[in-house]
Biopython code that builds the backbone (N, CA, C, O; Angstrom):
import numpy as np
from Bio.PDB.StructureBuilder import StructureBuilder

atoms = [
    (1, "MET", "N", (-24.621, 70.995, -50.473)),
    (1, "MET", "CA", (-24.501, 71.248, -49.099)),
    (1, "MET", "C", (-23.060, 71.039, -48.684)),
    (1, "MET", "O", (-22.436, 70.086, -49.153)),
    (2, "SER", "N", (-22.519, 71.850, -47.860)),
    (2, "SER", "CA", (-21.018, 71.803, -47.539)),
    (2, "SER", "C", (-20.899, 70.531, -46.488)),
    (2, "SER", "O", (-21.739, 70.094, -45.701)),
    (3, "ILE", "N", (-19.524, 70.089, -46.769)),
    (3, "ILE", "CA", (-18.976, 69.026, -45.822)),
    (3, "ILE", "C", (-19.132, 69.188, -44.366)),
    (3, "ILE", "O", (-19.345, 68.216, -43.641)),
    (4, "ARG", "N", (-19.017, 70.556, -43.863)),
    (4, "ARG", "CA", (-19.202, 70.747, -42.490)),
    (4, "ARG", "C", (-20.619, 70.740, -42.131)),
    (4, "ARG", "O", (-20.903, 70.361, -40.994)),
    (5, "THR", "N", (-21.514, 71.087, -42.897)),
    (5, "THR", "CA", (-22.933, 71.023, -42.637)),
    (5, "THR", "C", (-23.432, 69.496, -42.497)),
    (5, "THR", "O", (-24.159, 69.095, -41.587)),
    (6, "VAL", "N", (-22.952, 68.761, -43.485)),
    (6, "VAL", "CA", (-23.341, 67.267, -43.383)),
    (6, "VAL", "C", (-22.712, 66.545, -42.163)),
    (6, "VAL", "O", (-23.393, 65.772, -41.489)),
    (7, "LEU", "N", (-21.424, 66.795, -41.883)),
    (7, "LEU", "CA", (-20.715, 66.210, -40.773)),
    (7, "LEU", "C", (-21.422, 66.762, -39.344)),
    (7, "LEU", "O", (-21.561, 66.072, -38.334)),
    (8, "SER", "N", (-21.775, 67.964, -39.475)),
    (8, "SER", "CA", (-22.601, 68.544, -38.176)),
    (8, "SER", "C", (-23.777, 67.695, -37.641)),
    (8, "SER", "O", (-24.151, 67.717, -36.468)),
    (9, "GLU", "N", (-24.331, 66.928, -38.647)),
    (9, "GLU", "CA", (-25.569, 66.117, -38.361)),
    (9, "GLU", "C", (-25.320, 65.253, -37.256)),
    (9, "GLU", "O", (-26.273, 65.019, -36.513)),
    (10, "VAL", "N", (-24.212, 64.736, -37.010)),
    (10, "VAL", "CA", (-23.823, 63.785, -36.071)),
    (10, "VAL", "C", (-23.683, 64.171, -34.605)),
    (10, "VAL", "O", (-23.596, 63.328, -33.712)),
    (11, "GLY", "N", (-23.666, 65.515, -34.396)),
    (11, "GLY", "CA", (-23.910, 66.090, -32.932)),
    (11, "GLY", "C", (-22.580, 66.256, -32.126)),
    (11, "GLY", "O", (-22.597, 66.397, -30.904)),
    (12, "VAL", "N", (-21.359, 66.231, -32.904)),
    (12, "VAL", "CA", (-20.233, 66.451, -32.178)),
    (12, "VAL", "C", (-19.482, 67.830, -32.830)),
    (12, "VAL", "O", (-19.836, 68.168, -33.960)),
    (13, "PRO", "N", (-18.603, 68.509, -32.228)),
    (13, "PRO", "CA", (-18.072, 69.638, -32.993)),
    (13, "PRO", "C", (-17.283, 69.179, -34.085)),
    (13, "PRO", "O", (-16.574, 68.174, -34.012)),
    (14, "VAL", "N", (-17.401, 69.950, -35.173)),
    (14, "VAL", "CA", (-16.860, 69.900, -36.510)),
    (14, "VAL", "C", (-16.093, 71.052, -36.756)),
    (14, "VAL", "O", (-16.648, 72.141, -36.607)),
    (15, "ARG", "N", (-14.840, 71.003, -37.130)),
    (15, "ARG", "CA", (-13.776, 72.028, -37.398)),
    (15, "ARG", "C", (-12.712, 71.708, -38.375)),
    (15, "ARG", "O", (-12.341, 70.554, -38.587)),
    (16, "ARG", "N", (-12.208, 72.795, -38.992)),
    (16, "ARG", "CA", (-11.223, 72.396, -39.753)),
    (16, "ARG", "C", (-9.993, 72.379, -38.745)),
    (16, "ARG", "O", (-10.076, 72.887, -37.627)),
    (17, "PRO", "N", (-8.836, 71.752, -39.226)),
    (17, "PRO", "CA", (-7.744, 71.778, -38.382)),
    (17, "PRO", "C", (-7.191, 73.124, -38.042)),
    (17, "PRO", "O", (-7.134, 73.929, -38.971)),
    (18, "ASP", "N", (-6.778, 73.496, -36.877)),
    (18, "ASP", "CA", (-6.432, 72.809, -35.757)),
    (18, "ASP", "C", (-7.429, 73.067, -34.639)),
    (18, "ASP", "O", (-7.505, 74.195, -34.151)),
    (19, "TYR", "N", (-8.269, 71.978, -34.174)),
    (19, "TYR", "CA", (-9.318, 72.237, -33.175)),
    (19, "TYR", "C", (-8.664, 72.522, -31.813)),
    (19, "TYR", "O", (-7.694, 71.906, -31.371)),
    (20, "LYS", "N", (-9.314, 73.535, -31.197)),
    (20, "LYS", "CA", (-8.526, 74.059, -29.890)),
    (20, "LYS", "C", (-9.371, 73.613, -28.733)),
    (20, "LYS", "O", (-9.012, 73.900, -27.592)),
    (21, "GLY", "N", (-10.544, 72.885, -28.964)),
    (21, "GLY", "CA", (-11.458, 72.543, -27.785)),
    (21, "GLY", "C", (-11.005, 71.290, -27.015)),
    (21, "GLY", "O", (-9.973, 70.685, -27.308)),
    (22, "ASN", "N", (-11.820, 70.936, -26.028)),
    (22, "ASN", "CA", (-11.560, 69.821, -25.234)),
    (22, "ASN", "C", (-12.603, 68.730, -25.290)),
    (22, "ASN", "O", (-12.682, 67.909, -24.377)),
    (23, "ALA", "N", (-13.324, 68.703, -26.233)),
    (23, "ALA", "CA", (-14.321, 67.723, -26.300)),
    (23, "ALA", "C", (-13.661, 66.264, -26.373)),
    (23, "ALA", "O", (-12.552, 66.044, -26.860)),
    (24, "ALA", "N", (-14.550, 65.259, -25.789)),
    (24, "ALA", "CA", (-14.050, 64.039, -25.781)),
    (24, "ALA", "C", (-14.124, 63.329, -27.150)),
    (24, "ALA", "O", (-13.406, 62.361, -27.402)),
    (25, "GLN", "N", (-15.057, 63.865, -28.068)),
    (25, "GLN", "CA", (-15.071, 63.430, -29.318)),
    (25, "GLN", "C", (-15.384, 64.722, -30.297)),
    (25, "GLN", "O", (-16.214, 65.574, -29.983)),
    (26, "TYR", "N", (-14.689, 64.761, -31.407)),
    (26, "TYR", "CA", (-14.880, 65.784, -32.291)),
    (26, "TYR", "C", (-14.457, 65.240, -33.752)),
    (26, "TYR", "O", (-14.008, 64.107, -33.929)),
    (27, "ILE", "N", (-14.661, 66.217, -34.804)),
    (27, "ILE", "CA", (-14.386, 65.650, -36.129)),
    (27, "ILE", "C", (-13.435, 67.012, -36.792)),
    (27, "ILE", "O", (-13.716, 68.187, -36.557)),
    (28, "THR", "N", (-12.455, 66.633, -37.521)),
    (28, "THR", "CA", (-11.795, 67.763, -38.144)),
    (28, "THR", "C", (-11.934, 67.143, -39.786)),
    (28, "THR", "O", (-12.100, 65.967, -40.108)),
    (29, "TYR", "N", (-11.832, 68.117, -40.516)),
    (29, "TYR", "CA", (-11.920, 67.785, -42.113)),
    (29, "TYR", "C", (-11.024, 68.781, -42.959)),
    (29, "TYR", "O", (-10.875, 69.944, -42.585)),
    (30, "GLN", "N", (-10.486, 68.337, -44.003)),
    (30, "GLN", "CA", (-9.843, 69.303, -44.878)),
    (30, "GLN", "C", (-9.939, 68.733, -46.244)),
    (30, "GLN", "O", (-9.982, 67.518, -46.437)),
    (31, "MET", "N", (-9.972, 69.598, -47.167)),
    (31, "MET", "CA", (-9.855, 69.224, -48.708)),
    (31, "MET", "C", (-8.838, 68.606, -49.198)),
    (31, "MET", "O", (-7.797, 69.235, -49.008)),
    (32, "LEU", "N", (-8.687, 67.479, -49.838)),
    (32, "LEU", "CA", (-7.576, 66.981, -50.543)),
    (32, "LEU", "C", (-7.489, 67.355, -51.711)),
    (32, "LEU", "O", (-6.325, 67.493, -52.086)),
    (33, "GLY", "N", (-8.479, 67.640, -52.656)),
    (33, "GLY", "CA", (-8.403, 68.025, -53.849)),
    (33, "GLY", "C", (-9.695, 68.102, -54.660)),
    (33, "GLY", "O", (-10.686, 67.497, -54.253)),
    (34, "GLN", "N", (-9.740, 68.872, -55.875)),
    (34, "GLN", "CA", (-10.897, 68.794, -56.812)),
    (34, "GLN", "C", (-10.443, 68.480, -58.129)),
    (34, "GLN", "O", (-9.323, 68.727, -58.575)),
    (35, "THR", "N", (-11.395, 67.914, -58.726)),
    (35, "THR", "CA", (-11.293, 67.388, -60.146)),
    (35, "THR", "C", (-12.386, 67.529, -60.987)),
    (35, "THR", "O", (-13.525, 67.357, -60.551)),
    (36, "GLY", "N", (-12.151, 67.853, -62.264)),
    (36, "GLY", "CA", (-13.356, 67.734, -63.238)),
    (36, "GLY", "C", (-13.946, 66.494, -63.249)),
    (36, "GLY", "O", (-13.241, 65.527, -63.541)),
    (37, "ALA", "N", (-15.270, 66.317, -62.948)),
    (37, "ALA", "CA", (-15.901, 64.956, -62.851)),
    (37, "ALA", "C", (-16.804, 64.739, -64.179)),
    (37, "ALA", "O", (-16.847, 63.640, -64.732)),
    (38, "ILE", "N", (-17.454, 65.756, -64.604)),
    (38, "ILE", "CA", (-18.426, 65.687, -65.601)),
    (38, "ILE", "C", (-18.001, 66.807, -66.570)),
    (38, "ILE", "O", (-17.788, 67.929, -66.109)),
    (39, "TRP", "N", (-17.863, 66.559, -67.924)),
    (39, "TRP", "CA", (-17.357, 67.685, -68.887)),
    (39, "TRP", "C", (-18.620, 67.624, -69.864)),
    (39, "TRP", "O", (-19.273, 66.599, -70.057)),
    (40, "ALA", "N", (-18.875, 68.872, -70.455)),
    (40, "ALA", "CA", (-19.829, 69.035, -71.575)),
    (40, "ALA", "C", (-19.501, 70.066, -72.263)),
    (40, "ALA", "O", (-19.513, 71.163, -71.704)),
    (41, "GLU", "N", (-19.136, 69.956, -73.617)),
    (41, "GLU", "CA", (-18.632, 70.757, -74.536)),
    (41, "GLU", "C", (-17.438, 71.422, -74.109)),
    (41, "GLU", "O", (-17.351, 72.649, -74.130)),
    (42, "SER", "N", (-16.514, 70.673, -73.722)),
    (42, "SER", "CA", (-15.080, 71.035, -73.304)),
    (42, "SER", "C", (-15.193, 71.977, -71.970)),
    (42, "SER", "O", (-14.220, 72.655, -71.640)),
    (43, "THR", "N", (-16.385, 72.002, -71.225)),
    (43, "THR", "CA", (-16.441, 72.799, -70.098)),
    (43, "THR", "C", (-16.735, 71.843, -68.906)),
    (43, "THR", "O", (-17.525, 70.903, -68.997)),
    (44, "GLU", "N", (-16.022, 72.162, -67.757)),
    (44, "GLU", "CA", (-16.361, 71.410, -66.647)),
    (44, "GLU", "C", (-17.727, 71.686, -66.039)),
    (44, "GLU", "O", (-18.043, 72.772, -65.552)),
    (45, "ALA", "N", (-18.468, 70.671, -66.103)),
    (45, "ALA", "CA", (-19.895, 70.716, -65.577)),
    (45, "ALA", "C", (-20.127, 70.417, -64.268)),
    (45, "ALA", "O", (-21.027, 70.987, -63.651)),
    (46, "GLU", "N", (-19.408, 69.570, -63.754)),
    (46, "GLU", "CA", (-19.497, 69.045, -62.344)),
    (46, "GLU", "C", (-18.114, 68.875, -61.894)),
    (46, "GLU", "O", (-17.272, 68.404, -62.658)),
    (47, "THR", "N", (-17.802, 69.267, -60.577)),
    (47, "THR", "CA", (-16.560, 69.109, -59.965)),
    (47, "THR", "C", (-16.601, 68.122, -58.840)),
    (47, "THR", "O", (-17.430, 68.347, -57.958)),
    (48, "GLY", "N", (-15.799, 67.009, -58.723)),
    (48, "GLY", "CA", (-15.497, 66.260, -57.768)),
    (48, "GLY", "C", (-14.722, 66.545, -56.717)),
    (48, "GLY", "O", (-13.608, 66.961, -57.033)),
    (49, "THR", "N", (-14.980, 66.445, -55.353)),
    (49, "THR", "CA", (-14.158, 66.960, -54.377)),
    (49, "THR", "C", (-13.870, 65.840, -53.278)),
    (49, "THR", "O", (-14.738, 65.106, -52.807)),
    (50, "GLU", "N", (-12.715, 65.824, -52.993)),
    (50, "GLU", "CA", (-12.088, 64.753, -51.933)),
    (50, "GLU", "C", (-11.717, 65.367, -50.568)),
    (50, "GLU", "O", (-11.007, 66.370, -50.483)),
    (51, "PHE", "N", (-12.195, 64.764, -49.579)),
    (51, "PHE", "CA", (-11.889, 65.370, -48.254)),
    (51, "PHE", "C", (-11.244, 64.263, -47.589)),
    (51, "PHE", "O", (-11.381, 63.092, -47.942)),
    (52, "MET", "N", (-10.284, 64.796, -46.272)),
    (52, "MET", "CA", (-9.830, 63.794, -45.419)),
    (52, "MET", "C", (-10.774, 64.177, -44.090)),
    (52, "MET", "O", (-11.006, 65.344, -43.771)),
    (53, "ILE", "N", (-11.215, 63.165, -43.459)),
    (53, "ILE", "CA", (-11.936, 63.476, -42.188)),
    (53, "ILE", "C", (-11.274, 62.672, -41.148)),
    (53, "ILE", "O", (-10.911, 61.513, -41.348)),
    (54, "ASN", "N", (-11.128, 63.271, -40.084)),
    (54, "ASN", "CA", (-10.433, 62.644, -38.830)),
    (54, "ASN", "C", (-11.542, 62.595, -37.764)),
    (54, "ASN", "O", (-12.081, 63.631, -37.373)),
    (55, "ILE", "N", (-11.854, 61.459, -37.330)),
    (55, "ILE", "CA", (-12.630, 61.464, -36.051)),
    (55, "ILE", "C", (-11.759, 61.254, -34.974)),
    (55, "ILE", "O", (-10.954, 60.328, -35.077)),
    (56, "TRP", "N", (-11.769, 62.019, -33.845)),
    (56, "TRP", "CA", (-11.131, 62.063, -32.701)),
    (56, "TRP", "C", (-11.861, 61.600, -31.408)),
    (56, "TRP", "O", (-12.971, 62.070, -31.160)),
    (57, "SER", "N", (-11.302, 60.730, -30.606)),
    (57, "SER", "CA", (-12.181, 60.286, -29.561)),
    (57, "SER", "C", (-11.418, 59.633, -28.399)),
    (57, "SER", "O", (-10.670, 58.670, -28.568)),
    (58, "LYS", "N", (-11.658, 60.231, -27.167)),
    (58, "LYS", "CA", (-11.050, 59.800, -25.989)),
    (58, "LYS", "C", (-11.699, 58.379, -25.415)),
    (58, "LYS", "O", (-11.233, 57.729, -24.479)),
    (59, "THR", "N", (-12.842, 58.059, -26.165)),
    (59, "THR", "CA", (-13.746, 56.962, -25.713)),
    (59, "THR", "C", (-13.882, 55.966, -26.763)),
    (59, "THR", "O", (-13.076, 56.084, -27.686)),
    (60, "ASP", "N", (-14.706, 55.026, -26.833)),
    (60, "ASP", "CA", (-14.892, 53.903, -27.970)),
    (60, "ASP", "C", (-15.659, 54.923, -28.941)),
    (60, "ASP", "O", (-16.633, 55.620, -28.656)),
    (61, "TRP", "N", (-14.935, 54.829, -30.229)),
    (61, "TRP", "CA", (-15.501, 55.693, -31.318)),
    (61, "TRP", "C", (-16.153, 54.985, -32.365)),
    (61, "TRP", "O", (-16.226, 55.563, -33.449)),
    (62, "THR", "N", (-16.675, 53.768, -32.247)),
    (62, "THR", "CA", (-17.446, 52.815, -33.102)),
    (62, "THR", "C", (-18.727, 53.521, -33.408)),
    (62, "THR", "O", (-18.992, 53.667, -34.601)),
    (63, "GLN", "N", (-19.538, 53.969, -32.539)),
    (63, "GLN", "CA", (-20.785, 54.467, -32.777)),
    (63, "GLN", "C", (-20.670, 55.784, -33.611)),
    (63, "GLN", "O", (-21.430, 55.998, -34.556)),
    (64, "LEU", "N", (-19.692, 56.661, -33.229)),
    (64, "LEU", "CA", (-19.553, 57.939, -33.983)),
    (64, "LEU", "C", (-18.974, 57.498, -35.351)),
    (64, "LEU", "O", (-19.356, 58.195, -36.291)),
    (65, "LEU", "N", (-18.225, 56.598, -35.619)),
    (65, "LEU", "CA", (-17.865, 56.276, -37.153)),
    (65, "LEU", "C", (-19.012, 55.837, -37.945)),
    (65, "LEU", "O", (-19.175, 56.123, -39.131)),
    (66, "THR", "N", (-19.891, 55.044, -37.147)),
    (66, "THR", "CA", (-21.193, 54.508, -37.939)),
    (66, "THR", "C", (-21.964, 55.761, -38.195)),
    (66, "THR", "O", (-22.437, 55.858, -39.327)),
    (67, "ALA", "N", (-22.170, 56.694, -37.393)),
    (67, "ALA", "CA", (-23.045, 57.787, -37.556)),
    (67, "ALA", "C", (-22.447, 58.584, -38.720)),
    (67, "ALA", "O", (-23.220, 59.065, -39.550)),
    (68, "VAL", "N", (-21.166, 58.752, -38.835)),
    (68, "VAL", "CA", (-20.481, 59.616, -39.797)),
    (68, "VAL", "C", (-20.541, 58.997, -41.088)),
    (68, "VAL", "O", (-20.766, 59.727, -42.053)),
    (69, "LYS", "N", (-20.347, 57.557, -41.290)),
    (69, "LYS", "CA", (-20.514, 57.028, -42.505)),
    (69, "LYS", "C", (-22.003, 56.966, -43.013)),
    (69, "LYS", "O", (-22.292, 57.003, -44.210)),
    (70, "GLN", "N", (-22.930, 56.869, -41.983)),
    (70, "GLN", "CA", (-24.454, 56.777, -42.458)),
    (70, "GLN", "C", (-24.659, 58.241, -43.161)),
    (70, "GLN", "O", (-25.131, 58.427, -44.283)),
    (71, "THR", "N", (-24.240, 59.138, -42.336)),
    (71, "THR", "CA", (-24.597, 60.647, -42.696)),
    (71, "THR", "C", (-23.986, 60.986, -44.006)),
    (71, "THR", "O", (-24.592, 61.639, -44.855)),
    (72, "LEU", "N", (-22.643, 60.486, -44.177)),
    (72, "LEU", "CA", (-21.935, 60.864, -45.390)),
    (72, "LEU", "C", (-22.650, 60.049, -46.661)),
    (72, "LEU", "O", (-22.882, 60.634, -47.718)),
    (73, "LEU", "N", (-22.955, 58.727, -46.468)),
    (73, "LEU", "CA", (-23.593, 57.973, -47.564)),
    (73, "LEU", "C", (-24.991, 58.495, -47.754)),
    (73, "LEU", "O", (-25.405, 58.409, -48.910)),
    (74, "ARG", "N", (-25.779, 59.002, -46.896)),
    (74, "ARG", "CA", (-27.056, 59.401, -47.089)),
    (74, "ARG", "C", (-27.092, 60.762, -47.887)),
    (74, "ARG", "O", (-28.114, 61.139, -48.460)),
    (75, "ASN", "N", (-25.913, 61.473, -47.888)),
    (75, "ASN", "CA", (-25.683, 62.723, -48.535)),
    (75, "ASN", "C", (-24.794, 62.459, -49.879)),
    (75, "ASN", "O", (-24.248, 63.396, -50.461)),
    (76, "ARG", "N", (-24.711, 61.336, -50.248)),
    (76, "ARG", "CA", (-24.137, 60.762, -51.626)),
    (76, "ARG", "C", (-22.748, 61.128, -51.746)),
    (76, "ARG", "O", (-22.300, 61.586, -52.797)),
    (77, "TYR", "N", (-21.889, 60.903, -50.480)),
    (77, "TYR", "CA", (-20.516, 60.787, -50.436)),
    (77, "TYR", "C", (-20.077, 59.378, -50.636)),
    (77, "TYR", "O", (-20.864, 58.476, -50.347)),
    (78, "ARG", "N", (-19.066, 59.144, -51.036)),
    (78, "ARG", "CA", (-18.230, 57.775, -51.094)),
    (78, "ARG", "C", (-17.243, 57.924, -50.008)),
    (78, "ARG", "O", (-16.506, 58.901, -49.874)),
    (79, "VAL", "N", (-17.283, 56.800, -49.177)),
    (79, "VAL", "CA", (-16.540, 56.905, -47.903)),
    (79, "VAL", "C", (-15.499, 55.688, -47.981)),
    (79, "VAL", "O", (-15.873, 54.624, -48.475)),
    (80, "THR", "N", (-14.321, 55.825, -47.542)),
    (80, "THR", "CA", (-13.233, 55.011, -47.318)),
    (80, "THR", "C", (-12.681, 55.216, -45.887)),
    (80, "THR", "O", (-12.334, 56.341, -45.528)),
    (81, "VAL", "N", (-12.599, 54.209, -45.112)),
    (81, "VAL", "CA", (-12.015, 54.226, -43.721)),
    (81, "VAL", "C", (-10.621, 53.739, -44.040)),
    (81, "VAL", "O", (-10.439, 52.620, -44.519)),
    (82, "LEU", "N", (-9.626, 54.589, -43.773)),
    (82, "LEU", "CA", (-8.253, 54.188, -44.013)),
    (82, "LEU", "C", (-7.542, 53.590, -42.795)),
    (82, "LEU", "O", (-6.888, 52.556, -42.931)),
    (83, "SER", "N", (-7.642, 54.177, -41.661)),
    (83, "SER", "CA", (-6.858, 53.792, -40.378)),
    (83, "SER", "C", (-7.264, 54.188, -39.219)),
    (83, "SER", "O", (-7.953, 55.207, -39.180)),
    (84, "GLU", "N", (-6.977, 53.566, -38.132)),
    (84, "GLU", "CA", (-6.972, 53.987, -36.711)),
    (84, "GLU", "C", (-5.618, 54.311, -36.229)),
    (84, "GLU", "O", (-4.648, 53.636, -36.573)),
    (85, "VAL", "N", (-5.523, 55.382, -35.396)),
    (85, "VAL", "CA", (-4.222, 55.646, -34.826)),
    (85, "VAL", "C", (-4.484, 56.171, -33.393)),
    (85, "VAL", "O", (-5.336, 57.034, -33.177)),
    (86, "PHE", "N", (-3.690, 55.596, -32.385)),
    (86, "PHE", "CA", (-3.767, 56.212, -31.084)),
    (86, "PHE", "C", (-2.706, 57.202, -30.888)),
    (86, "PHE", "O", (-1.524, 56.858, -30.874)),
    (87, "GLU", "N", (-3.113, 58.528, -30.722)),
    (87, "GLU", "CA", (-2.235, 59.549, -30.451)),
    (87, "GLU", "C", (-1.896, 59.652, -28.870)),
    (87, "GLU", "O", (-2.725, 60.083, -28.069)),
    (88, "LYS", "N", (-0.468, 59.171, -28.455)),
    (88, "LYS", "CA", (-0.131, 58.971, -27.177)),
    (88, "LYS", "C", (-0.111, 60.433, -26.511)),
    (88, "LYS", "O", (-0.523, 60.575, -25.360)),
    (89, "GLU", "N", (0.375, 61.507, -27.253)),
    (89, "GLU", "CA", (0.490, 62.601, -26.619)),
    (89, "GLU", "C", (-0.765, 63.403, -25.985)),
    (89, "GLU", "O", (-0.664, 64.201, -25.053)),
    (90, "ASP", "N", (-1.800, 63.104, -26.557)),
    (90, "ASP", "CA", (-3.226, 63.609, -26.039)),
    (90, "ASP", "C", (-4.160, 62.601, -25.645)),
    (90, "ASP", "O", (-5.177, 62.926, -25.033)),
    (91, "GLY", "N", (-3.909, 61.374, -25.943)),
    (91, "GLY", "CA", (-4.660, 60.274, -25.463)),
    (91, "GLY", "C", (-6.075, 60.244, -26.308)),
    (91, "GLY", "O", (-7.112, 59.767, -25.845)),
    (92, "TYR", "N", (-5.963, 60.798, -27.554)),
    (92, "TYR", "CA", (-7.043, 60.529, -28.488)),
    (92, "TYR", "C", (-6.838, 59.345, -29.418)),
    (92, "TYR", "O", (-5.692, 59.134, -29.817)),
    (93, "TYR", "N", (-7.908, 58.487, -29.835)),
    (93, "TYR", "CA", (-7.921, 57.667, -30.927)),
    (93, "TYR", "C", (-8.342, 58.547, -32.209)),
    (93, "TYR", "O", (-9.274, 59.348, -32.130)),
    (94, "ARG", "N", (-7.706, 58.381, -33.232)),
    (94, "ARG", "CA", (-8.025, 59.035, -34.541)),
    (94, "ARG", "C", (-8.207, 57.994, -35.480)),
    (94, "ARG", "O", (-7.432, 57.043, -35.586)),
    (95, "VAL", "N", (-9.381, 58.187, -36.269)),
    (95, "VAL", "CA", (-9.961, 57.413, -37.095)),
    (95, "VAL", "C", (-9.841, 58.166, -38.441)),
    (95, "VAL", "O", (-10.437, 59.237, -38.562)),
    (96, "ILE", "N", (-9.196, 57.731, -39.330)),
    (96, "ILE", "CA", (-9.015, 58.617, -40.615)),
    (96, "ILE", "C", (-9.856, 57.963, -41.700)),
    (96, "ILE", "O", (-9.861, 56.756, -41.943)),
    (97, "LEU", "N", (-10.596, 58.935, -42.351)),
    (97, "LEU", "CA", (-11.554, 58.566, -43.448)),
    (97, "LEU", "C", (-11.170, 59.383, -44.664)),
    (97, "LEU", "O", (-10.560, 60.439, -44.498)),
    (98, "GLU", "N", (-11.498, 58.951, -45.899)),
    (98, "GLU", "CA", (-11.668, 59.819, -47.153)),
    (98, "GLU", "C", (-13.062, 59.800, -47.612)),
    (98, "GLU", "O", (-13.679, 58.738, -47.695)),
    (99, "ALA", "N", (-13.588, 60.949, -47.919)),
    (99, "ALA", "CA", (-14.952, 61.171, -48.562)),
    (99, "ALA", "C", (-14.873, 61.843, -49.712)),
    (99, "ALA", "O", (-14.118, 62.814, -49.755)),
    (100, "SER", "N", (-15.619, 61.470, -50.855)),
    (100, "SER", "CA", (-15.575, 62.253, -52.086)),
    (100, "SER", "C", (-17.039, 62.325, -52.653)),
    (100, "SER", "O", (-17.879, 61.441, -52.489)),
    (101, "CYS", "N", (-17.212, 63.376, -53.272)),
    (101, "CYS", "CA", (-18.611, 63.639, -53.902)),
    (101, "CYS", "C", (-18.686, 64.448, -54.927)),
    (101, "CYS", "O", (-18.069, 65.499, -54.753)),
    (102, "ILE", "N", (-19.285, 64.325, -56.062)),
    (102, "ILE", "CA", (-19.493, 65.132, -57.146)),
    (102, "ILE", "C", (-20.532, 66.132, -56.746)),
    (102, "ILE", "O", (-21.622, 65.839, -56.255)),
    (103, "GLY", "N", (-20.032, 67.522, -57.038)),
    (103, "GLY", "CA", (-20.785, 68.543, -56.804)),
    (103, "GLY", "C", (-20.761, 69.063, -55.324)),
    (103, "GLY", "O", (-21.568, 69.889, -54.897)),
    (104, "ALA", "N", (-19.797, 68.523, -54.617)),
    (104, "ALA", "CA", (-19.712, 68.908, -53.122)),
    (104, "ALA", "C", (-19.283, 70.356, -53.038)),
    (104, "ALA", "O", (-18.582, 70.816, -53.940)),
    (105, "HIS", "N", (-19.660, 71.108, -52.007)),
    (105, "HIS", "CA", (-19.274, 72.405, -51.722)),
    (105, "HIS", "C", (-18.088, 72.439, -50.661)),
    (105, "HIS", "O", (-18.172, 71.746, -49.647)),
    (106, "TYR", "N", (-17.094, 73.167, -50.878)),
    (106, "TYR", "CA", (-15.934, 73.198, -50.039)),
    (106, "TYR", "C", (-16.337, 74.001, -48.725)),
    (106, "TYR", "O", (-16.993, 75.042, -48.717)),
    (107, "GLY", "N", (-15.827, 73.328, -47.611)),
    (107, "GLY", "CA", (-15.970, 74.431, -46.394)),
    (107, "GLY", "C", (-17.034, 73.775, -45.324)),
    (107, "GLY", "O", (-17.337, 74.387, -44.300)),
]
sb = StructureBuilder()
sb.init_structure("model")
sb.init_model(0)
sb.init_chain("A")
sb.init_seg("    ")
for serial, (resi, resn, name, xyz) in enumerate(atoms, 1):
    if name == "N":
        sb.init_residue(resn, " ", resi, " ")
    sb.init_atom(name, np.array(xyz, "f"), 0.0, 1.0, " ", f" {name:<3s}", serial, name[0])
structure = sb.get_structure()
């Protein structure tokens, strides 16, 4: 299942950067990299994929973060919350996560 499909389960817009909408809350994601995770007979059998996920919110983001983490964990992603930043230019809070999964589909 693609990361976009997984993230869409939380009910806010999910896009790759650069989101052009005006939703009070939305999510962007992008792939950070892929690496062979399981090898068999010198052939890559499973690929691990890592994503950066940004939760953008003009309101309290804590419920959305909980929903995103629960959805990712339920779909076998490992999740690390890296930081929270307030973007003064547009008034959004940005919560930055890394998520990785073996066998994830890009996009």
